[in-house]
N, C-alpha and C positions, 0 to 999 in steps of 0.2 A: 508836641505835634498838635497845634491848635486846630480845632474844628473836626478832629477825629474822635470816634467813639469805639469802645470795645463792646462786643456783644457776646453773650454766653447762653447757650441753650441747655437747659437742665430738666431733670425730673426731681420732684421733691418727695421725700419719704413722708410717712404719717407722723403726726405729732409725737406719738409714743416712741416711735423709732428714733426720732430726733433727740428725744430725752435720753434714750439709751446710748446713742452715739456721744452725746455730751458727757455722760457718765464715764464712758470708756476713754474719752479724751482726758478727763480729769485724772483717771487712774494712770493713764500713760504719763501725764505730767508729774504725778507723784513718783513715778519710777525714773524718768529721764530728765526731769526738770522742764522748764518752759521751752516750748518749741513754736515755730512760726505759725503753724496752722491750727493750733489748739483751740482758737476761738472761732474758726470758720463754721458756717452753718452747714448742717448735714445736707448733702445733695448728691445726685448722680449726674456727672458732667457728660453731656452728649456731643456738643459741638461748640468749640470756641471760634469766634469771628473777630480777631483783634484788628484794631486800627482801620476802621472803615468809615467812609463818609456817610453820615446819616441819610442824606438825600438819595443815595444809591442803595444802602443796606436795608432801610426800613420798608420800601416797597417790595423788595425781595423777600423779606421776612413775612410781610402781610400776605404775600402770595402763597405762603406755605399753609395757610389756614385750611383751605379746602382739602388738601391731602391729609393733614393731621386729623381732621374731624372724621375721616374714613376709618381710623383705627379705633378699636374698642379699648376701654380701660383694661389694665392688666394687673393681676395679682403677682407680685414678686416676693421671693422668699429669701431672707438672710440666713445663711448657713455658715456661721463661724467667721474666721478671718483668714486672710492671705496677704501676700505682699508682691510688689513690683521691685525689680532691680533697676537702679539707675547707674549703670557702670559698676565699678568696683567699690565705690565709696558710699553710695547713698541708696536708701530704700524708702518705699512708701507702704505703710501698713493700712489695710482697708477691710471693711466688712464685705464679705463675699456674697454675691447673688447666686443662689442655687440654680443649677442648670436643669432644664426640662425641655421637652419637645416644643411646648407652647412658648416658653421664654425665648428659645432660639428663633422660632418663627416670628414672634412679635418684635424682637429686636431687629431682625432682618427687614421687616416691613417698615419699622420706624426709620432705619437707615435709608431705605429706598425713598421714603417720603421726604427726607431731608437731603437727599443726594450725597450721602456719606459713603465714601469708598474705602476709608481706612478701617482696619480691624478695631472693633470696639469691645471692651470688657466692662460691662456695667458694674460699678462698685461705689461704695461710700467711703471716702478717705477718713482714716482715724489720725494717722501721723504722716504727714507728707514730707518727702525729701529729707528724712533724718539721716544723720551719719550712721555708718554701720556699727560704730561702737555703741550708740544709743539703741540701735535696732537689736543688737545682741543682748541688751538688758531687757528690752521690752517684749521681744517675740516669745521667749519662754513663758511669759505670763499670759499673753493673749492666745497663744496657740492651744492652751489647755481649756479655754472657756468654750462651753457648749451653748451657743446662742442660735436658736432657730426661731424666726418670727416672720410672719407674712404681713404684707401691707399692700394697699391698692394705690396705683398711680392712675389718676383720672384726667390729668391735664399735662400739657407741655408748657414750661415757663421760659420766657425769653427775657434775659436781664441786660442792662446796659450801664455803662459808666464812662466818664471822660477818659480818653486814652492817655497813658503815661502820667497819670496823676495818682500817686500812691496814697493820697489822703482822702480820696472819695470812695464811697461804698457803692456796691451794685444796687441798682434800682430795677423794679419790675417794669418792663416795657409792655409786655402783653402775656396773657395766659390763654392757651388754646385747648379747649376740652376735647377729650377723646369721646366721640359720640356714637360710633358703630356698636351694634349688638354682638357681632361676631367678627373674628379675624378671617379675612379671605386669604387662605394659606396656599402656598406653593409646595410642590413635592420636594422634599429635601433628601439629599444623599444620606445613606445610613450613618456614615461617619459624622455628618454634621449634626444630626439630631441628638447625638450623645456627647458632643464635644463640650467639655466643661468650660464654664465662664470663669476662668481662673487666671492668675497672674504668674508670678515667678519668672518673668521675662523682662526684657528691656522695654519699659513703658514709654509712651509718647508724652506730650505736654500734660502737666498736671495744673489744675486751676485752683487758685486760692479764692475762696468765696467769702465776702464780707470780712 
């Protein structure tokens, strides 16, 4: 599809979190062997925008800057691991983002600024779309690990690559800093403020990065 570009909006963890994710990916490979996403760069996928014409997509993305800058940086906390089901045969294991009232409000504000309507579970993939036989080997190992670590996200990153070309890597198109001092919050229903940011359900599209 000549002339089309894929875009991907992400949050990037800190360098030390990326190093930990790489370590857990290697441990996973030691248990289940090589898997497709073992070399992908640690990230939190926010919004994929596949197969778009650049002359239409890039002005739209540039227009997001004003809204994104109205958000403050956020401290997110990794709290162990969880997984998504993809039908009966496949699973994605990921580092789980701890739920809190602030995290729920911040993610809600981020979705609003990007006009995202779909349910979003912020997570950092460890092993994406692995067969359940491999999952059954890997999950008993990861579920026992107590990993709690906080990190700050201070910017939104927008990546791009040529569409339908499996040999090209993602490249940074723009980075938009979160510049506000405080989050302008909305009143949440009681059930929402305690709703866990967790998986164990049928997930939507998973993104392979780098």
